[in-house]
Kinemage of the C-alpha trace (Angstrom):
@kinemage 1
@onewidth
@group {chain A} dominant
@subgroup {mainchain}
@vectorlist {calphas} color= white
{ca met a 1} P 0.000 0.000 0.000
{ca thr a 2} L 1.216 3.525 -0.742
{ca lys a 3} L 0.545 6.578 1.437
{ca val a 4} L -1.814 9.427 2.107
{ca tyr a 5} L 0.086 12.670 1.562
{ca ile a 6} L -1.194 15.707 3.472
{ca ile a 7} L -0.386 19.035 1.833
{ca his a 8} L -0.562 21.950 4.292
{ca glu a 9} L 1.227 24.907 5.899
{ca asn a 10} L -0.124 24.666 9.457
{ca gly a 11} L 0.797 21.575 11.447
{ca glu a 12} L -1.504 22.449 14.348
{ca trp a 13} L -4.556 22.016 12.141
{ca val a 14} L -3.308 18.608 10.970
{ca ala a 15} L -2.922 17.165 14.482
{ca pro a 16} L -6.493 15.759 14.766
{ca leu a 17} L -6.197 14.108 11.348
{ca arg a 18} L -2.862 12.521 12.272
{ca lys a 19} L -4.518 10.963 15.316
{ca gln a 20} L -7.347 9.480 13.273
{ca leu a 21} L -5.095 8.144 10.511
{ca glu a 22} L -2.834 6.520 13.095
{ca ala a 23} L -5.856 4.907 14.754
{ca leu a 24} L -6.628 3.288 11.385
{ca asp a 25} L -2.963 2.309 10.798
{ca thr a 26} L -3.103 4.306 7.592
{ca pro a 27} L 0.351 5.235 6.295
{ca tyr a 28} L 0.729 8.952 5.724
{ca glu a 29} L 3.292 11.651 5.122
{ca glu a 30} L 3.060 15.415 5.476
{ca trp a 31} L 4.208 17.904 2.873
{ca ser a 32} L 4.546 21.230 4.662
{ca leu a 33} L 4.653 23.872 1.942
{ca ile a 34} L 6.306 26.835 3.608
{ca gln a 35} L 9.507 26.818 1.595
{ca gly a 36} L 11.242 24.223 -0.520
{ca thr a 37} L 11.588 22.851 -4.033
{ca val a 38} L 9.369 20.992 -6.504
{ca pro a 39} L 11.142 18.443 -8.757
{ca ile a 40} L 8.809 18.995 -11.722
{ca asp a 41} L 11.070 16.912 -14.039
{ca asp a 42} L 10.639 13.886 -11.757
{ca val a 43} L 7.694 11.551 -11.341
{ca pro a 44} L 5.823 12.095 -8.041
{ca pro a 45} L 5.135 9.127 -5.764
{ca asp a 46} L 1.925 7.159 -5.969
{ca gly a 47} L -0.646 7.774 -3.282
{ca ile a 48} L -3.634 9.850 -2.266
{ca phe a 49} L -2.843 13.551 -1.958
{ca tyr a 50} L -5.037 15.596 0.366
{ca asn a 51} L -4.728 19.347 -0.125
{ca arg a 52} L -5.295 21.333 3.087
{ca met a 53} L -3.750 24.596 1.939
{ca ser a 54} L -5.399 27.589 3.603
{ca ala a 55} L -6.239 31.066 2.358
{ca ser a 56} L -5.286 32.397 5.806
{ca ser a 57} L -1.663 31.217 5.474
{ca tyr a 58} L -0.481 34.829 5.249
{ca thr a 59} L -1.651 35.395 8.847
{ca arg a 60} L 1.020 32.865 9.893
{ca asp a 61} L 3.752 34.540 7.777
{ca his a 62} L 3.349 31.958 5.028
{ca arg a 63} L 2.386 34.441 2.353
{ca phe a 64} L 3.344 32.345 -0.672
{ca ser a 65} L 2.260 28.892 0.491
{ca pro a 66} L -0.872 28.862 -1.726
{ca glu a 67} L 1.208 29.708 -4.793
{ca tyr a 68} L 3.689 27.013 -3.785
{ca ala a 69} L 0.795 24.561 -3.420
{ca ala a 70} L -0.523 25.479 -6.878
{ca val a 71} L 2.806 24.381 -8.406
{ca val a 72} L 2.757 21.114 -6.450
{ca leu a 73} L -0.850 20.326 -7.374
{ca thr a 74} L -0.382 20.972 -11.085
{ca trp a 75} L 2.722 18.727 -10.970
{ca leu a 76} L 0.664 15.953 -9.378
{ca glu a 77} L -2.193 16.458 -11.820
{ca ala a 78} L 0.176 16.285 -14.798
{ca his a 79} L 1.064 12.773 -13.630
{ca gly a 80} L -2.525 11.681 -13.001
{ca arg a 81} L -2.258 11.466 -9.234
{ca thr a 82} L -5.423 11.235 -7.137
{ca ile a 83} L -5.938 14.531 -5.309
{ca val a 84} L -8.574 15.282 -2.709
{ca asn a 85} L -9.269 19.006 -3.273
{ca asp a 86} L -7.314 19.615 -6.457
{ca ser a 87} L -5.959 22.815 -8.003
{ca arg a 88} L -9.498 24.006 -8.774
{ca ala a 89} L -10.344 23.722 -5.086
{ca leu a 90} L -7.224 25.680 -4.172
{ca ala a 91} L -8.179 28.407 -6.656
{ca leu a 92} L -11.548 28.723 -4.903
{ca glu a 93} L -10.014 28.704 -1.428
{ca ile a 94} L -8.056 31.874 -2.173
{ca asn a 95} L -10.704 33.668 -4.257
{ca lys a 96} L -14.045 34.504 -2.631
{ca ala a 97} L -15.248 36.310 -5.750
{ca ala a 98} L -14.906 33.040 -7.648
{ca gln a 99} L -16.759 31.256 -4.840
{ca tyr a 100} L -19.782 33.520 -5.215
{ca gln a 101} L -19.880 33.015 -8.948
{ca ile a 102} L -19.847 29.227 -8.803
{ca leu a 103} L -22.395 29.248 -5.961
{ca arg a 104} L -24.791 31.335 -8.059
{ca ala a 105} L -24.096 29.190 -11.124
{ca gly a 106} L -25.086 26.206 -8.991
{ca gly a 107} L -28.396 27.792 -8.033
{ca ile a 108} L -27.385 28.912 -4.532
{ca gln a 109} L -28.141 32.507 -3.554
{ca thr a 110} L -25.305 34.760 -2.325
{ca pro a 111} L -25.290 38.292 -0.844
{ca arg a 112} L -25.146 41.215 -3.276
{ca thr a 113} L -21.440 41.898 -3.776
{ca ile a 114} L -19.168 44.260 -5.705
{ca val a 115} L -15.468 43.466 -6.121
{ca ala a 116} L -13.130 46.463 -5.866
{ca val a 117} L -9.407 47.073 -6.279
{ca gly a 118} L -8.102 50.234 -4.578
{ca thr a 119} L -9.662 52.582 -2.035
{ca glu a 120} L -11.318 54.799 -4.634
{ca ala a 121} L -12.957 51.758 -6.190
{ca ile a 122} L -14.208 50.677 -2.757
{ca leu a 123} L -15.849 54.067 -2.238
{ca glu a 124} L -17.365 53.925 -5.711
{ca ala a 125} L -18.779 50.470 -4.953
{ca thr a 126} L -20.402 51.648 -1.716
{ca glu a 127} L -22.501 54.165 -3.679
{ca lys a 128} L -24.446 51.231 -5.135
{ca phe a 129} L -25.709 50.297 -1.660
{ca gly a 130} L -27.052 53.619 -0.368
{ca asp a 131} L -26.926 54.056 3.404
{ca glu a 132} L -27.550 50.450 4.355
{ca pro a 133} L -25.094 48.506 6.564
{ca leu a 134} L -22.160 47.071 4.632
{ca ile a 135} L -19.596 44.324 4.955
{ca leu a 136} L -16.046 44.894 3.733
{ca lys a 137} L -14.037 41.720 3.358
{ca pro a 138} L -10.828 40.581 1.658
{ca asn a 139} L -11.055 38.421 -1.431
{ca arg a 140} L -8.372 36.174 0.033
{ca gly a 141} L -9.005 35.637 3.706
{ca gly a 142} L -9.763 33.038 6.289
{ca lys a 143} L -10.987 32.612 9.889
{ca gly a 144} L -12.953 35.846 9.385
{ca asp a 145} L -9.711 37.801 9.144
{ca gly a 146} L -10.247 41.315 7.813
{ca val a 147} L -14.051 41.108 7.702
{ca gln a 148} L -15.568 44.372 8.929
{ca leu a 149} L -19.178 45.500 9.454
{ca phe a 150} L -20.076 49.173 8.932
{ca glu a 151} L -23.340 50.902 9.748
{ca asp a 152} L -23.185 53.017 6.591
{ca arg a 153} L -20.987 54.293 3.771
{ca ala a 154} L -19.584 57.173 5.821
{ca gln a 155} L -18.262 54.817 8.487
{ca leu a 156} L -16.615 52.608 5.886
{ca glu a 157} L -15.074 55.637 4.153
{ca ala a 158} L -13.573 56.843 7.437
{ca tyr a 159} L -12.125 53.374 8.043
{ca ile a 160} L -10.289 53.024 4.724
{ca lys a 161} L -8.911 56.561 4.991
{ca glu a 162} L -7.237 55.847 8.317
{ca pro a 163} L -3.406 55.703 8.180
{ca thr a 164} L -3.532 52.226 9.713
{ca tyr a 165} L -5.721 50.796 6.931
{ca glu a 166} L -4.084 47.933 5.047
{ca ala a 167} L -5.284 46.610 1.700
{ca pro a 168} L -5.999 42.864 1.483
{ca val a 169} L -3.079 40.573 0.776
{ca asp a 170} L -4.108 40.144 -2.886
{ca gly a 171} L -5.209 43.778 -3.261
{ca ile a 172} L -8.837 42.803 -3.874
{ca ser a 173} L -11.712 43.836 -1.592
{ca met a 174} L -15.383 42.914 -1.591
{ca val a 175} L -18.150 45.338 -0.680
{ca gln a 176} L -21.170 43.326 0.331
{ca glu a 177} L -24.678 43.793 1.655
{ca tyr a 178} L -25.055 42.893 5.307
{ca ile a 179} L -27.406 39.970 5.853
{ca tyr a 180} L -28.924 40.358 9.305
{ca ala a 181} L -29.739 37.075 11.047
{ca pro a 182} L -32.262 37.637 13.870
{ca asp a 183} L -30.685 34.936 16.031
{ca arg a 184} L -27.119 36.130 15.254
{ca ser a 185} L -26.075 32.747 13.911
{ca ile a 186} L -24.903 31.080 10.737
{ca thr a 187} L -25.141 27.461 9.626
{ca arg a 188} L -22.046 25.720 8.365
{ca ala a 189} L -22.627 22.608 6.261
{ca glu a 190} L -19.741 20.130 6.218
{ca phe a 191} L -19.057 17.926 3.199
{ca ile a 192} L -16.670 14.957 3.185
{ca gly a 193} L -16.021 12.903 0.074
{ca gly a 194} L -18.254 15.352 -1.739
{ca lys a 195} L -21.267 14.362 0.364
{ca phe a 196} L -23.084 16.201 3.149
{ca phe a 197} L -21.910 15.005 6.569
{ca tyr a 198} L -23.526 17.348 9.081
{ca ala a 199} L -24.442 20.969 9.740
{ca val a 200} L -23.334 23.051 12.700
{ca arg a 201} L -24.877 26.202 14.146
{ca val a 202} L -22.322 28.911 14.861
{ca asp a 203} L -23.046 31.840 17.177
{ca thr a 204} L -21.699 35.012 15.500
{ca ser a 205} L -22.636 37.468 18.242
{ca asp a 206} L -18.939 37.887 19.169
{ca gly a 207} L -17.839 38.682 15.621
{ca phe a 208} L -16.651 37.008 12.446
{ca glu a 209} L -13.770 34.907 13.818
{ca leu a 210} L -15.464 31.570 13.206
{ca cys a 211} L -12.626 29.032 13.063
{ca pro a 212} L -13.954 25.907 14.846
{ca ala a 213} L -10.624 24.239 15.605
{ca asp a 214} L -9.339 23.985 19.191
{ca val a 215} L -6.242 26.018 18.273
{ca cys a 216} L -8.451 28.970 17.299
{ca gln a 217} L -10.250 29.211 20.638
{ca val a 218} L -9.292 31.718 23.340
{ca pro a 219} L -7.935 29.907 26.438
{ca gly a 220} L -9.724 30.514 29.730
{ca val a 221} L -12.890 31.943 28.178
{ca thr a 222} L -16.033 30.200 29.386
{ca ser a 223} L -19.362 30.965 27.779
{ca glu a 224} L -22.230 29.289 26.000
{ca pro a 225} L -20.971 26.940 23.269
{ca lys a 226} L -20.367 28.819 20.029
{ca phe a 227} L -20.679 25.643 17.925
{ca arg a 228} L -23.549 23.135 18.007
{ca val a 229} L -24.020 20.213 15.630
{ca leu a 230} L -27.600 20.146 14.342
{ca glu a 231} L -29.952 17.333 13.434
{ca gly a 232} L -30.495 16.364 9.815
{ca asn a 233} L -29.782 19.055 7.245
{ca ala a 234} L -30.590 21.828 9.765
{ca gly a 235} L -33.392 23.224 7.645
{ca leu a 236} L -31.126 23.916 4.683
{ca gly a 237} L -33.296 21.659 2.569
{ca ile a 238} L -32.593 18.715 0.289
{ca asp a 239} L -32.501 20.969 -2.781
{ca val a 240} L -29.812 23.233 -1.296
{ca ile a 241} L -27.716 20.298 -0.102
{ca gly a 242} L -28.033 18.622 -3.498
{ca ala a 243} L -27.104 21.834 -5.311
{ca ala a 244} L -24.081 22.266 -3.041
{ca glu a 245} L -22.898 18.691 -3.658
{ca asn a 246} L -23.225 19.171 -7.423
{ca met a 247} L -21.397 22.490 -7.298
{ca leu a 248} L -18.521 20.994 -5.288
{ca ala a 249} L -18.231 18.028 -7.665
{ca leu a 250} L -18.011 20.326 -10.692
{ca asn a 251} L -15.155 22.254 -9.078
{ca gly a 252} L -12.854 19.528 -7.803
{ca val a 253} L -13.841 19.895 -4.142
{ca lys a 254} L -14.223 16.774 -2.004
{ca val a 255} L -13.899 18.279 1.489
{ca ala a 256} L -15.404 21.649 2.403
{ca gly a 257} L -17.497 23.673 4.784
{ca ile a 258} L -20.064 26.010 3.236
{ca glu a 259} L -21.417 28.795 5.432
{ca phe a 260} L -25.035 29.911 5.138
{ca ile a 261} L -27.013 32.712 6.745
{ca arg a 262} L -30.774 33.282 6.876
{ca asn a 263} L -32.273 36.797 6.969
{ca glu a 264} L -35.371 38.080 8.754
{ca ala a 265} L -37.575 37.065 5.828
{ca gly a 266} L -36.238 33.508 5.954
{ca asp a 267} L -34.182 33.796 2.754
{ca leu a 268} L -31.053 31.659 2.735
{ca tyr a 269} L -27.673 32.916 1.466
{ca ala a 270} L -24.319 31.170 1.121
{ca tyr a 271} L -21.342 33.441 1.676
{ca asp a 272} L -18.234 31.290 2.115
{ca ile a 273} L -16.688 28.049 0.909
{ca asn a 274} L -13.857 26.775 3.101
{ca thr a 275} L -11.886 23.960 1.472
{ca asn a 276} L -9.531 23.739 4.457
{ca thr a 277} L -12.280 22.874 6.880
{ca asn a 278} L -11.819 22.152 10.596
{ca tyr a 279} L -14.251 20.706 13.134
{ca asn a 280} L -15.095 21.678 16.694
{ca pro a 281} L -14.332 18.741 19.025
{ca asp a 282} L -16.625 19.845 21.860
{ca ala a 283} L -19.656 20.153 19.589
{ca glu a 284} L -18.826 16.837 17.916
{ca thr a 285} L -18.463 15.021 21.241
{ca ile a 286} L -21.952 16.111 22.280
{ca ala a 287} L -23.419 15.059 18.918
{ca gly a 288} L -21.420 11.848 18.539
{ca lys a 289} L -20.335 12.813 15.007
{ca phe a 290} L -16.665 13.275 14.200
{ca gly a 291} L -15.492 14.980 11.040
{ca met a 292} L -11.805 14.060 11.234
{ca ala a 293} L -12.655 10.398 11.874
{ca arg a 294} L -14.908 10.390 8.820
{ca leu a 295} L -12.268 12.183 6.761
{ca ala a 296} L -9.549 9.733 7.805
{ca ala a 297} L -11.836 6.829 6.864
{ca tyr a 298} L -12.560 8.439 3.478
{ca leu a 299} L -8.852 8.962 2.732
{ca thr a 300} L -8.104 5.404 3.835
{ca asp a 301} L -10.845 4.026 1.577
{ca gln a 302} L -9.412 5.996 -1.339
{ca leu a 303} L -5.946 4.621 -0.613
{ca ile a 304} L -7.193 1.027 -0.425
{ca ala a 305} L -9.144 1.430 -3.663
{ca gln a 306} L -6.070 2.806 -5.413
{ca ser a 307} L -3.883 -0.015 -4.092
{ca val a 308} L -6.286 -2.637 -5.412
{ca ile a 309} L -5.837 -1.163 -8.896
{ca val a 310} L -2.167 -0.110 -8.821
{ca glu a 311} L -0.405 -2.979 -7.040
{ca pro a 312} L -1.488 -5.771 -9.458
{ca leu a 313} L -0.306 -3.603 -12.350
{ca leu a 314} L 3.081 -3.108 -10.696
{ca lys a 315} L 3.430 -6.870 -10.121
{ca ala a 316} L 2.467 -7.602 -13.730
{ca ser a 317} L 5.097 -5.199 -15.022
């Protein structure tokens, strides 16, 4: 049997997956893409390659890890390797504007959004929204980093004119209508192997930092649970789940979390696709559903299936 190769830039986020793969005795190896070389003239090893590259890598001083990963993934694809979350998934991970377009193409509603490059363009975009509350977010982001809510255009204008204002890492901003959820929550639907696994309710009353992993939580803070695994499809509906599965399949995404929000009128909007998804262990323990265990089993199944095909061919040759 060959290996599962985990492509990433943040070892802390891989720790729960390591534990689950080891429990299954699944051989694996990590490719940490912070700096290094890619032998593009050589043939890559056989195996299952799981891409966990994150759009938020720049917040850990790994600014060019996604670009590095793009080279690695295209090298693997050129040799026909099996990749879980391929180069198309990576392209979506670092481009929210592309996410919104494929969501809408798949029949899933998204908030009204204008993409802007430069502060003058941001101000021009805000004119299309009148005096309603606005969200300003980076095109490449993660964990809610850089997402800001403004009561009106004037407040946003004052913010981007401050000396401390920094443009997003890719220079692209998104001006977006604010979807107000009466219960101050969002629903995050988790997909593993391209199929819906569970949905989790996330309390957003403390802001937009919504990373569910243990390493994202603030030590010593005790409050009501921010994450709660829900029953069934959590009211998202079979049609929405089916549309999401189809959309992911068309774009090379096998593992993802899609975040939804419902407004006062009950209309549902999707506003984020996270292809480097994490799971909250406390919420999962209460529900008895474990994302990393399911993911490890999926990767192991893929590895076994590949070995059944590849090993006889190697022996025959």
